[in-house]
C-alpha positions in Angstrom: -0.1 -0.1 0.3 0.6 3.4 -0.9 0.5 6.7 1.1 0.7 10.5 0.5 0.8 13.0 3.2 1.4 16.5 2.3 3.7 19.2 4.1 4.0 22.7 3.9 7.3 24.4 2.8 8.7 28.0 3.0 11.0 28.4 0.6 13.2 31.5 0.6 13.0 34.1 -2.8 16.1 32.7 -4.7 14.7 29.6 -4.4 11.6 30.4 -5.4 13.5 31.9 -8.4 14.9 28.3 -8.4 11.4 26.9 -8.9 10.4 29.1 -11.1 12.9 28.2 -14.0 12.6 24.3 -13.3 8.8 25.1 -13.6 9.4 26.8 -17.0 11.6 24.0 -18.4 9.3 21.3 -17.4 6.3 23.9 -18.9 8.5 24.0 -22.7 9.4 20.9 -22.2 5.5 19.9 -22.4 4.5 22.1 -25.0 7.0 20.9 -27.1 6.1 17.4 -26.3 3.1 18.1 -27.2 3.3 19.7 -30.4 5.2 16.9 -31.4 2.6 14.8 -31.2 -0.4 17.0 -32.4 1.8 17.6 -35.1 3.2 13.8 -36.0 -0.9 13.4 -35.9 -1.8 15.7 -38.2 0.9 15.3 -40.9 1.3 11.4 -41.0 -1.7 10.6 -38.8 1.1 8.7 -36.4 0.9 8.4 -32.9 4.3 9.5 -30.9 5.0 7.1 -28.1 6.7 7.9 -24.7 9.9 6.0 -25.2 10.1 7.7 -28.5 10.1 11.0 -27.2 12.0 9.9 -24.0 15.3 9.0 -26.1 15.3 12.1 -27.6 15.9 13.8 -24.0 19.8 13.5 -24.5 20.0 15.0 -27.7 17.9 18.0 -26.6 20.1 18.7 -23.8 22.8 18.8 -26.4 21.3 21.4 -28.3 19.8 23.0 -25.8 22.4 23.3 -22.6 19.6 24.7 -20.2 17.8 21.4 -19.6 20.7 20.5 -18.2 19.8 22.8 -15.2 16.6 20.4 -14.2 17.4 16.9 -13.5 17.2 14.1 -15.7 14.4 12.3 -14.0 11.8 15.4 -13.7 11.9 15.6 -17.3 11.5 12.4 -18.3 8.0 12.5 -15.4 6.8 15.5 -18.4 6.9 13.2 -20.6 5.4 9.9 -19.0 2.3 13.0 -17.7 1.7 13.6 -21.1 1.9 10.6 -22.1 -0.9 9.6 -19.1 -3.2 12.1 -20.0 -3.1 11.1 -23.9 -4.3 7.8 -22.3 -7.1 9.4 -20.2 -8.3 11.0 -22.9 -8.4 8.1 -25.5 -10.0 6.2 -22.5 -12.6 8.8 -22.4 -13.8 9.1 -25.8 -13.6 4.9 -26.2 -16.3 4.9 -23.2 -18.6 7.3 -25.0 -17.4 10.6 -23.1 -17.7 13.0 -26.6 -17.1 15.9 -24.0 -13.2 14.9 -23.5 -10.8 17.2 -24.7 -7.2 16.5 -25.7 -4.3 17.8 -23.6 -3.9 21.4 -23.8 -0.4 23.6 -24.4 0.1 25.3 -20.5 0.4 28.9 -19.6 4.0 30.5 -18.8 2.0 32.1 -15.8 1.5 28.9 -14.3 3.7 27.2 -11.8 4.3 23.6 -13.2 4.4 21.2 -10.9 8.0 19.2 -10.0 8.0 15.4 -9.6 11.1 13.7 -8.5 10.7 10.1 -8.9 12.4 7.6 -7.4 15.6 9.7 -7.0 17.1 13.6 -6.8 15.9 13.9 -3.4 17.2 13.3 0.2 15.7 13.2 3.6 17.7 13.9 6.4 17.5 15.6 10.2 14.3 16.8 9.3 14.9 18.9 5.8 14.5 17.1 2.2 16.7 18.5 -0.6 16.3 18.4 -4.3 19.0 18.2 -7.3 19.0 20.7 -9.5 21.5 22.5 -11.5 20.1 26.0 -12.1 22.9 28.2 -9.7 24.0 27.7 -6.6 21.0 28.2 -4.2 20.1 24.4 -2.7 16.9 23.5 -3.0 16.7 22.6 0.3 13.3 22.6 3.3 12.9 22.2 6.9 9.7 19.8 7.6 8.3 18.5 10.3 8.4 14.7 10.0 11.4 12.6 9.0 11.1 10.1 6.1 14.8 8.5 6.6 13.0 4.8 7.4 10.5 5.0 4.4 10.3 3.6 1.2 9.8 7.2 -0.4 8.7 6.7 -4.0 8.3 9.9 -5.2 7.8 13.7 -3.5 5.9 16.6 -6.0 6.8 20.4 -5.6 3.9 22.3 -6.0 1.6 26.0 -5.5 -2.1 25.9 -4.4 -2.7 28.3 -6.5 -0.5 27.9 -9.9 -1.7 31.3 -11.3 1.9 33.1 -10.9 2.6 31.1 -7.8 0.1 33.3 -5.0 -0.7 30.3 -2.8 1.4 28.8 -0.2 4.1 26.3 -1.0 3.8 22.3 -0.6 5.9 19.6 -1.4 3.9 15.9 -1.7 5.4 12.7 -0.3 4.1 9.5 -1.5 5.9 6.3 -0.3 5.4 2.3 0.7 3.5 1.8 3.8 3.2 -1.7 5.9 0.5 -1.6 8.5 2.0 -2.9 12.2 -1.5 -4.4 12.4 -1.6 -7.3 10.4 -4.7 -9.0 9.1 -6.7 -12.2 10.8 -9.6 -14.1 9.7 -11.7 -14.6 13.0 -14.2 -16.7 10.6 -17.0 -13.5 10.9 -18.2 -12.3 8.2 -20.5 -9.3 6.8 -22.0 -8.9 3.5 -22.3 -5.3 2.9 -25.0 -4.1 0.0 -24.9 -0.5 -1.1 -28.1 1.1 -2.3 -30.6 4.6 -3.1 -32.9 4.8 -0.5 -30.7 3.3 2.0 -27.3 4.4 2.1 -26.3 0.6 3.2 -27.6 -2.3 3.8 -25.2 -4.9 5.8 -25.7 -8.3 7.7 -23.2 -10.3 9.7 -22.9 -14.3 10.1 -25.0 -14.3 12.7 -27.9 -12.7 11.1 -27.8 -9.7 12.3 -29.2 -6.8 10.3 -27.9 -2.6 10.0 -29.5 -0.2 7.6 -28.4 3.2 7.4 -30.8 5.6 5.5 -29.8 8.1 2.5 -30.3 11.4 3.9 -33.0 13.1 2.2 -32.1 17.5 2.0 -34.9 17.9 0.1 -37.4 16.5 2.4 -35.9 18.9 5.4 -38.5 21.4 6.0 -41.5 18.4 5.2 -41.6 18.1 9.4 -41.8 21.4 10.2 -44.3 22.4 7.8 -46.5 19.3 8.9 -45.7 21.1 12.4 -47.7 24.2 11.3 -50.4 23.0 9.4 -51.6 21.0 12.4 -51.2 24.4 14.4 -53.4 26.3 11.5 -55.9 23.4 11.3 -56.3 23.6 14.7 -56.9 27.0 14.7 -59.3 26.6 12.1 -61.5 23.9 14.4 -61.4 26.2 17.0 -62.7 29.0 15.6 -59.9 31.2 15.3 -58.1 33.2 12.8 
């Protein structure tokens, strides 16, 4: 099982500049990869796959050295994200969702979530640091918990309001989790059925039933209206107006 924890961070102005630099390079990578897919389909009726685009990254870095500032796994993650977005679009269309739209280009005013998958990050002494080659300013943040003994799979850096990064800064840490409480079959079973008028109906191996009715907000005022009607009828019966 995997769990994800959200942690607030407080980057300095210099660190925010580094994050924006990485974000812009990620955004351009995403947009160029998207354009390549669109043109390949339009001109050649051909789908471009993730592996094809991933194999071009070394060539791109040699031609445009600024992309070397971004950790390699981060750029690969951008291409995987685009590939996943296309797969989601095709799946929705296949299932009859005519309102589904293909991925769009990302605007420069929006902070692009930075994803470090499997490597490029390090936890220790209540701190997390990320690899980059933008400048000499370290991307290192204090956090209120430790993950040294966790099998961390992925860390994301993002802003709660991506438009011009006007919100708070966070990281999301995804790690493997094994429950200390192991499952034990006690020989007792319970069947649960979700319904419409009743939220859930359950029965255990002893034959005991449990039902929870679905709340009806539209009928909230019915009881109060009936009470007022009863009072009105009572007044009429006694000749009162």
